[in-house]
LOPASE-503095 format. One line per field, with one value per residue (C-alpha): chain; residue in one letter; x, z, y. Coordinates in steps of 0.5 Angstrom, whole numbers. Last residue first. Example, Ala and Ser with C-alpha at 12.3 -4.5 7.8 and 13.67 -1.06 7.14 Angstrom:
BEGIN
unit: c(A_A)
code: c(s_a)
x: c(27_25)
z: c(14_16)
y: c(-2_-9)
***
This chain:
BEGIN
unit: c(A_A_A_A_A_A_A_A_A_A_A_A_A_A_A_A_A_A_A_A_A_A_A_A_A_A_A_A_A_A_A_A_A_A_A_A_A_A_A_A_A_A_A_A_A_A_A_A_A_A_A_A_A_A_A_A_A_A_A_A_A_A_A_A_A_A_A_A_A_A_A_A_A_A_A_A_A_A_A_A_A_A_A_A_A_A_A_A_A_A_A_A_A_A_A_A_A_A_A_A_A_A_A_A_A_A_A_A_A_A_A_A_A_A_A_A_A_A_A_A_A_A_A)
code: c(g_q_p_i_e_a_t_a_v_e_l_g_e_r_r_l_r_e_s_g_w_a_g_l_p_g_l_a_q_n_l_t_h_g_h_e_t_l_s_y_e_v_r_p_p_v_e_a_y_v_k_r_h_v_l_g_d_a_e_m_e_r_l_h_q_t_l_m_k_e_s_v_g_s_l_a_r_r_l_e_a_f_r_r_v_p_h_a_d_l_e_w_l_i_l_g_k_w_k_g_s_v_v_d_l_g_a_d_i_g_c_i_y_p_g_s_r_p_s_r_a_r_m)
x: c(325_330_329_336_337_341_348_349_355_360_364_372_372_375_371_365_366_368_361_357_360_359_351_351_354_348_343_341_340_335_332_332_329_323_321_321_316_319_315_310_305_298_295_288_286_282_284_282_290_292_298_302_307_313_316_310_311_304_307_313_308_304_310_313_307_306_313_313_306_309_315_322_327_330_328_328_322_318_319_317_311_309_309_315_317_323_328_334_331_325_330_334_328_326_332_333_326_327_331_326_327_328_323_325_332_331_327_333_338_335_335_332_325_318_316_311_311_304_304_299_295_297_293)
z: c(531_534_541_545_549_555_556_561_565_566_572_572_579_581_576_578_585_585_581_586_592_588_587_595_596_592_595_600_595_591_598_599_592_593_600_595_591_585_578_575_569_567_561_559_552_552_557_565_566_572_576_580_585_587_594_599_601_598_591_592_593_587_582_584_583_576_574_576_572_566_566_567_562_560_565_560_555_562_564_558_557_564_563_566_569_572_567_571_578_575_572_578_583_578_578_585_585_580_583_589_596_596_602_606_605_609_615_616_615_620_625_627_624_627_622_618_610_608_606_609_604_604_608)
y: c(170_166_164_164_158_159_156_151_152_146_145_147_145_152_156_153_153_161_162_158_162_168_166_164_172_174_170_176_181_176_176_183_184_179_183_189_185_182_182_177_179_176_178_175_174_178_183_185_185_180_183_177_180_175_175_175_168_167_170_165_159_161_162_155_152_155_154_147_145_149_145_148_145_152_158_164_160_159_166_169_165_167_174_178_185_187_183_182_181_177_172_172_171_165_162_162_159_153_148_148_151_158_159_153_156_162_159_154_159_163_157_151_153_151_152_156_153_152_160_164_168_176_181)
***
């Protein structure tokens, strides 16, 4: 049985319930990153999401795990290794957000808004 999420309604409608799960600046981007790269370690997520603090990323990942969107796998190694991936439920949410992403892309184009470019680590 999964941990009960602190978000439990009552909700006005489905949009209200859906937005409650993806509320916060970083959750949509975490979903997008884990869809593009099916397995990510914490440091990889942090590097990919330029500007996110360790505290905020940890908080969002915990909430998303509690909501059944993200799977956290801990390996019994030294040093410990933790990997994150989307659950099937997370994949369905990411698919549902696709039309919103298309709407946002059209808004960027229509209004000539700037798109941030990700920093690619040199190595």
